[in-house]
Steps between C-alpha positions, in 0.01 A plus 500: 500500500684830469829553680447762772874562523491644148174688545581675828778730619552569869731784601495422875418210730132487608398558862283242674130564451550769236238572234631424152483791254533375144635778274442488124700719266384707202513395133859467384623518859638247744512417870794735564260796513408379851857458627470793744155409635623265778703784649189720515241246614456388863605145601131406525481511118706259291540639145550243226558634149362297211738444208316422178685296235678667210709745706796529737593154635206346308617633163545144376125437534250628243270773632129434524274624220165425666367592843331163558827312453687745723245479781471121486873465562504781756223335703711183521797703622295702752299213649774385746508855644130501588548335838532852644338836411596633157437849358605619156631821346504535123644784294341565160497157329565346843166637621310319225695181562424530872128554432495195271687296760246595769216377278690179424546433873127560554403268215725223630374529857845597631562747785434854383731799508471712811509816285579616147702819443521639146687791346529653152234267358168588340212300643429164329142603413633767262654223287759736349732371229858610556611717211776371276516145635478342152668778301861555392787504749548872444154563637572302817824692552308829471246361747778424750652845457160663554428305819845546646634248749749339258859622551641686200801267479266211420308695238825609333661155490370303196580159651337571834208674332426197283449281807295759685268557203441126452409455868283811504314387188427162659374665819279744311364208295397334828314816601343589166367153418352433844121516478399326824173634642428332836142426597582539871662801663791465738418542869836634620617855575649681200717810531605699193790744461480735202755758391334840455701552180467144367359533147511125438293401807345815637322523836169503310597174326595340830190605693290208357723253684247551777243315288717186499424404860219482751759584766645838599664720237745786558621735227824694548614772259870568544751734339679372193439311179477137393805375693543544873783734596667477842240723667204313350658164585533608863134607504388164357714299743381701800135454393541125456687469830226683686227298330659163577609591851 
């Protein structure tokens, strides 16, 4: 059984009766990207950031290299939270992990997510391999510079960069080797947020998320690129807050 204390980061105390919002970070990222979300979300939503192994305070644990292994352990960690409503937001890699988790909950007969929110992630049906995941480190560094989102001080520090590249490579391996094709669609609402200038996961590549569910689908095109800036983050949080109200 996975240790939920290591998997989950809470940045405020939950209010009674709140809906849990699981937040999954992008490839190479960590739970700290959601540190400001509790300040922006209403008390009726309890944000819990997922911390995958191989980073931050889980640096001593090897990162996952396969989606099935990741999701199996994540289901064990999430199951105790399912005694109240749970929704999920996933950014980039986090969106694919969230989608896989939703299918795993369905297959195990566990309570389903109330809603799935995805950003900066091409739809699973496109089955896109992430460029550079199994190439030289130099290629991954160029990939990070192209996407943005990684502070320059990390990219310019050889020691820090070595750790970031190793974690990013593991995360991209999880994405690029995942070939799961479910026979049954999800039946939960899915909402997508796509940056108008996102060349990695364009609005056109996110539109097919609507084919992953028999439930409602909403597509939002917002200003910006692959990573959410402050304005885009506020838009996403307001949309989720209104939807879960």
